[in-house]
C-alpha positions in Angstrom: -16.3 -44.9 -11.1 -16.8 -41.5 -9.6 -20.3 -40.9 -8.3 -22.0 -37.6 -9.3 -23.8 -35.5 -6.7 -27.6 -36.0 -6.6 -28.7 -33.8 -3.7 -29.4 -30.8 -5.9 -30.5 -30.8 -9.5 -28.9 -28.1 -11.5 -31.2 -26.7 -14.2 -30.9 -24.5 -17.3 -30.9 -24.4 -21.0 -28.3 -21.6 -21.5 -25.0 -20.7 -19.7 -26.7 -17.8 -17.9 -29.6 -20.0 -16.5 -27.2 -22.7 -15.5 -25.1 -20.1 -13.6 -28.2 -18.8 -11.8 -29.3 -22.4 -10.9 -25.9 -23.1 -9.3 -25.9 -19.8 -7.5 -29.4 -20.6 -6.1 -28.1 -23.9 -4.8 -25.1 -22.3 -3.1 -27.1 -19.5 -1.5 -29.8 -21.9 -0.2 -27.2 -24.3 1.1 -28.3 -27.2 -1.1 -24.9 -27.1 -2.7 -22.4 -27.1 0.2 -18.9 -25.8 0.2 -16.5 -28.5 -1.0 -19.3 -30.5 -2.7 -18.6 -31.7 -6.2 -20.8 -30.6 -9.1 -21.3 -32.8 -12.2 -18.7 -32.9 -14.8 -19.2 -30.8 -17.9 -20.1 -33.8 -20.0 -22.5 -35.4 -17.4 -24.4 -32.1 -16.8 -24.6 -31.4 -20.5 -26.1 -34.8 -21.1 -28.6 -34.4 -18.2 -29.7 -30.9 -19.4 -29.7 -31.7 -23.1 -27.3 -28.9 -23.9 -23.9 -28.8 -25.5 -20.7 -29.3 -23.4 -19.6 -25.9 -24.6 -22.7 -24.3 -22.8 -21.9 -26.0 -19.5 -18.2 -25.2 -19.8 -19.0 -21.5 -20.3 -21.3 -21.5 -17.2 -18.6 -23.2 -15.1 -16.0 -20.8 -16.3 -18.1 -17.9 -15.2 -18.7 -19.5 -11.8 -15.0 -20.2 -11.4 -14.0 -16.7 -12.2 -16.3 -15.4 -9.5 -15.1 -18.0 -6.9 -18.4 -19.9 -6.7 -16.7 -23.0 -8.1 -13.2 -24.2 -7.8 -11.5 -26.9 -10.0 -9.2 -29.4 -8.4 -6.6 -31.4 -10.3 -8.2 -30.3 -13.6 -10.8 -33.0 -13.2 -13.1 -32.3 -10.2 -15.1 -29.1 -9.8 -16.4 -28.2 -6.4 -18.3 -25.4 -4.6 -15.7 -22.9 -3.3 -15.0 -22.6 0.4 -15.2 -18.8 0.2 -16.8 -16.8 2.9 -19.0 -13.9 2.0 -17.3 -10.5 1.5 -18.9 -9.2 4.7 -17.6 -12.0 6.9 -14.0 -12.9 5.9 -12.6 -13.9 9.3 -9.2 -15.2 10.4 -9.1 -19.0 10.8 -10.4 -20.3 14.2 -7.3 -22.1 15.5 -7.2 -24.3 18.6 -5.4 -22.8 21.6 -1.6 -23.3 21.5 -1.5 -23.5 17.7 1.5 -21.7 16.1 -0.4 -19.2 13.9 1.2 -18.8 10.5 -2.0 -17.8 8.7 -2.4 -14.1 9.1 -0.1 -12.3 6.6 0.5 -9.8 9.4 3.9 -8.2 10.1 5.8 -9.0 13.3 4.5 -6.5 15.9 8.0 -6.4 17.5 9.5 -5.1 14.2 7.0 -2.3 13.8 8.1 1.3 14.8 7.1 2.6 18.3 4.1 4.9 17.8 4.5 6.7 21.2 7.2 9.3 20.3 5.5 10.1 17.0 2.1 10.6 18.6 3.7 13.0 21.2 5.5 14.9 18.4 2.4 15.4 16.2 0.2 17.1 18.7 -3.1 18.7 17.8 -3.5 19.6 14.2 -6.7 21.1 12.9 -7.5 21.2 9.2 -10.6 22.6 7.6 -12.8 22.1 4.6 -11.1 23.3 1.5 -7.6 22.6 2.7 -5.3 20.5 0.4 -6.1 16.8 0.9 -2.5 15.7 1.1 0.0 16.5 3.9 3.2 17.8 2.3 5.5 16.0 4.8 4.0 12.7 3.9 3.9 13.4 0.2 7.6 14.4 0.2 8.6 11.1 1.9 6.6 9.3 -0.7 8.2 11.2 -3.5 11.7 10.3 -2.4 10.7 6.6 -1.9 8.9 6.3 -5.3 11.5 8.2 -7.3 14.2 6.0 -6.0 12.4 3.1 -7.7 11.9 5.0 -11.0 8.2 5.9 -10.4 7.1 9.3 -11.7 5.7 11.5 -8.9 4.3 14.4 -10.8 0.8 13.6 -9.6 0.1 12.1 -6.2 -2.9 11.4 -3.9 -3.2 10.1 -0.4 -5.7 7.2 0.0 -7.0 5.1 2.9 -4.7 2.1 2.4 -3.5 0.0 -0.5 -6.8 -1.7 -1.4 -8.7 1.6 -1.1 -6.3 3.1 -3.7 -6.8 0.2 -6.1 -10.5 0.3 -5.7 -10.7 4.0 -6.4 -8.6 3.7 -9.6 -10.7 0.8 -10.8 -14.0 2.6 -10.1 -13.0 5.7 -12.1 -11.9 3.7 -15.1 -13.7 0.4 -15.5 -17.3 -0.7 -16.0 -19.3 -3.8 -15.1 -18.0 -6.9 -16.9 -14.6 -5.4 -17.8 -11.7 -7.9 -17.7 -9.0 -7.5 -15.1 -5.8 -9.4 -15.0 -4.7 -10.6 -11.5 -1.7 -12.6 -10.5 -2.6 -16.3 -10.0 -2.1 -17.1 -7.2 -2.6 -13.6 -6.0 -4.0 -11.5 -3.2 -7.4 -12.6 -2.1 -8.4 -9.1 -1.3 -7.8 -7.9 -4.9 -9.7 -10.9 -6.2 -12.7 -10.3 -3.9 -12.6 -6.6 -4.8 -12.7 -7.4 -8.6 -15.7 -9.6 -8.1 -17.5 -7.1 -5.8 -17.1 -4.4 -8.5 -18.6 -6.7 -11.1 -15.3 -7.2 -13.0 -14.2 -10.4 -14.6 -11.0 -11.7 -13.1 -8.5 -13.2 -15.4 -5.7 -15.2 -13.9 -2.1 -14.4 -14.9 0.3 -17.2 -13.9 3.4 -16.2 -12.0 6.7 -17.6 -10.9 9.3 -16.2 -8.5 10.1 -13.3 -11.0 6.6 -12.1 -11.5 3.9 -12.6 -14.2 4.8 -15.1 -16.9 5.1 -13.5 -20.4 3.2 -16.2 -22.1 0.3 -16.0 -19.6 0.2 -12.2 -20.0 0.4 -12.4 -23.8 -2.5 -14.9 -23.9 -4.7 -12.7 -21.6 -4.0 -9.6 -23.6 -4.9 -11.5 -26.8 -8.3 -12.5 -25.3 -8.9 -8.9 -24.3 -7.9 -7.2 -21.0 -9.0 -3.8 -19.7 -6.8 -3.6 -16.6 -3.9 -5.4 -15.0 -2.8 -5.4 -11.4 0.8 -6.3 -10.7 2.5 -6.7 -7.3 6.1 -5.6 -7.9 7.5 -7.3 -4.8 6.4 -9.3 -1.8 3.5 -10.8 -3.8 0.8 -12.3 -1.5 0.8 -15.3 -1.4 3.5 -16.3 -3.8 6.4 -14.1 -2.4 7.3 -13.2 -6.0 9.3 -10.1 -6.9 9.3 -8.7 -10.4 12.9 -9.0 -11.7 14.5 -6.5 -14.1 14.9 -9.3 -16.7 11.2 -10.2 -16.4 10.1 -6.6 -16.6 12.1 -6.3 -19.9 10.1 -9.3 -21.3 6.8 -7.8 -20.2 7.2 -4.2 -21.4 6.9 -5.0 -25.1 3.6 -6.8 -24.5 2.3 -3.9 -22.4 3.5 -1.4 -25.0 1.3 -3.1 -27.6 -1.7 -2.4 -25.3 -1.4 1.3 -24.7 -5.1 1.6 -23.5 -4.6 -1.0 -20.8 -4.9 0.3 -17.2 -1.9 -0.8 -15.2 -2.0 -0.8 -11.4 1.0 -1.7 -9.3 0.2 -2.7 -5.7 3.4 -2.1 -3.6 1.9 -3.1 -0.3 5.0 -4.2 1.5 7.2 -1.2 0.4 10.2 -0.7 2.6 10.2 -4.2 4.3 9.8 -6.2 1.1 13.5 -7.0 1.1 14.1 -6.1 -2.6 13.8 -3.0 -4.6 10.6 -2.4 -6.6 10.7 -2.7 -10.4 8.1 -0.7 -12.1 6.3 -1.2 -15.4 4.6 2.1 -15.3 7.1 4.2 -17.1 5.7 5.9 -20.2 2.2 4.4 -19.9 -1.0 6.4 -20.6 -3.1 5.0 -17.8 -1.3 3.8 -14.7 -1.2 4.0 -10.9 1.4 2.8 -8.3 -0.1 2.4 -4.9 2.5 2.3 -2.1 1.1 1.4 1.3 2.7 1.7 4.7 0.7 -1.1 6.4 3.4 -3.8 6.4 6.2 -1.4 7.2 4.7 0.9 9.8 1.6 -1.0 11.0 -1.7 -2.1 9.5 -3.7 0.4 11.6 -2.0 3.3 9.8 -4.6 3.1 7.0 -2.6 5.2 4.6 -1.1 4.8 1.1 0.2 7.2 -1.5 -1.0 6.8 -5.0 1.1 8.0 -8.0 -0.3 8.0 -11.5 -1.0 9.7 -14.7 -2.7 13.1 -14.3 -6.2 12.0 -15.4 -6.2 9.0 -13.1 -5.0 10.9 -10.0 -7.5 13.8 -10.6 -10.4 11.3 -11.0 -9.4 9.6 -7.8 -9.2 12.9 -5.9 -12.6 14.0 -7.4 -14.3 10.7 -6.4 -12.7 10.9 -3.0 -14.1 14.4 -2.4 -17.6 12.9 -2.9 -17.0 10.3 -0.3 -14.6 10.5 2.6 -13.4 13.9 1.4 -9.8 13.2 2.4 -7.7 10.9 4.5 -7.5 12.3 8.1 -4.7 14.9 8.3 -3.9 13.8 11.8 -3.4 10.3 10.5 -1.2 11.6 7.6 0.9 13.7 10.0 1.3 10.7 12.3 2.3 8.4 9.4 4.9 10.9 8.1 6.4 11.3 11.6 6.5 7.5 12.2 8.0 7.0 8.7 10.6 9.7 9.2 11.7 8.4 12.6 11.7 4.7 11.5 13.8 5.5 8.5 16.3 7.5 10.5 16.6 4.9 13.2 17.1 2.0 10.7 14.0 0.3 11.9 12.7 -0.4 8.4 16.0 -1.8 7.2 16.2 -4.0 10.3 12.7 -5.4 9.7 13.4 -6.1 6.0 16.6 -8.0 6.9 14.9 -9.9 9.7 12.0 -11.0 7.4 14.6 -12.0 4.8 16.5 -14.3 7.3 13.2 -15.9 8.4 12.0 -16.4 4.9 15.4 -17.9 3.8 15.5 -20.1 6.9 12.2 -21.8 6.2 12.8 -22.1 2.4 16.1 -23.7 3.1 14.7 -26.1 5.7 11.9 -27.1 3.3 14.4 -27.6 0.5 16.5 -29.9 2.8 13.2 -31.9 3.4 12.7 -32.2 -0.4 9.8 -29.7 -0.5 9.7 -26.9 -3.1 8.7 -23.5 -1.8 8.3 -20.1 -3.5 9.0 -16.7 -2.0 11.9 -14.3 -2.7 10.5 -11.3 -0.9 7.9 -10.3 1.7 6.2 -12.1 4.5 4.9 -15.3 2.9 6.0 -18.5 1.3 3.9 -20.5 -1.1 4.2 -24.3 -1.1 2.5 -26.2 -3.9 0.7 -29.3 -2.6 -1.4 -32.1 -4.2 -4.4 -31.1 -2.0 -4.8 -28.3 0.4 -7.3 -29.5 3.0 -5.3 -32.6 4.1 -2.2 -30.5 4.4 -3.8 -27.8 6.4 -5.5 -30.4 8.7 -2.3 -32.5 9.0 -0.2 -29.5 10.1 -3.0 -28.3 12.4 -2.8 -31.7 14.2 0.9 -31.1 14.7 0.4 -27.6 16.1 0.9 -25.4 13.0 -1.7 -23.1 11.5 -1.2 -22.4 7.7 -3.5 -20.9 5.2 -5.2 -23.0 2.4 -4.5 -21.4 -1.0 -8.0 -21.6 -2.4 -9.0 -18.0 -1.7 -5.9 -16.8 -3.6 -6.3 -18.9 -6.8 -8.2 -18.6 -10.0 -6.7 -21.4 -12.2 -3.5 -22.0 -10.3 -2.9 -25.4 -8.8 -3.3 -26.0 -5.1 -0.9 -24.7 -2.5 -0.7 -23.4 1.0 0.5 -20.1 2.3 2.9 -19.9 5.3 3.5 -16.5 6.9 7.1 -16.3 8.0 6.9 -12.9 9.7 7.2 -14.2 13.3 8.8 -17.6 12.5 12.2 -18.1 14.1 15.1 -19.9 12.6 14.8 -22.5 15.3 11.2 -23.3 14.4 11.8 -23.7 10.6 13.3 -27.2 10.7 10.5 -28.5 12.9 7.9 -27.1 10.5 9.6 -28.5 7.5 9.9 -31.9 9.0 6.2 -31.9 10.0 5.2 -30.8 6.5 7.3 -33.5 5.0 5.6 -36.0 7.2 2.2 -34.8 6.3 3.0 -34.9 2.6 4.5 -38.4 2.8 2.1 -40.1 5.1 -1.2 -38.2 5.2 -1.4 -37.9 1.4 0.4 -41.1 0.6 2.8 -39.4 -1.8 6.6 -39.3 -2.1 8.5 -36.2 -3.1 11.3 -36.4 -5.6 
């Protein structure tokens, strides 16, 4: 028999009061991260309410990351840090760090020549917010992937662009579809804006049609799709999958569609867009993974109303993205493209990704990831796997921050992983799965 937690008594006679009671327990520390809460039926019996009421409260808490369900049977307090203190894992010295999601610094373009070439550039209030040299590079890149470029804006990175589009279109409580598993930053952002995240299950080819159809039927105000290099799943939207999704999206013309192309030139595959012909849409193409995370620049393409709203809101805040930074980004991008640096990085990441996926397959372990810098490995439980690999000198990321309803998994960043290391990591993971968890893989 499974024992129920008794340290903290959850109270409430309605879903809203039960939610507040759980939140008070979490904030006070009475309900600790990883601690199980009573099952729906047990808590309903204790409170004298219907199981439907408790289920609604738990659903709300799961959507906001307060609670997490494991194995569809046990619900626990999430291990999520606060939005103001999300830090990289604290790994012991000597650990091979595969947690970060960062690009390989050795594959990033050299900033020195570009910095020397840019020189001092003074821009004044009232000047155009976008630097034409950067916008022209973005136009060529976006149009090559079939994205309309009639209206563009420069924003302070990928997530900044997504936030600005959401802010000018959505209201508190609106429902936003996010890939599940999907980028933790987007999930955190949705919650911070008071939106209701709705998980859309994905496979290697992108969002599953049945999952999207169900979410649309329940009501969806916005959808964020990562067309390639999805984090953490490594998924890339295929042309065939896009053809399956387009009729579903066409039946929801008011839906706000945002595409987060964060890896751009180093994703390893072309971007497939769903934005063509839509009324409300935005494609945000960042340079962070290709040119370096400290170049906090992305170009946003979208329908005229969305882009104008973003520019108007930007003027009331930061005003514009630094023109010096834009000039530098354009110069680095131009030089890296001409030198083949971006193509080399994309090919290198692909080799490293394939090497680990093949090594895992040889060890009988299923891994997902057809593009980008990460592989997603489904596991029965995340914590024992992370701890087991850490004991063997490997740091990997638990999948919980990336999941809404998706089953457990771990994310492995392959950006700096050499082909020689891949078999050792695969063998160690196989050993952890076989012995630490007491399971056998078919």
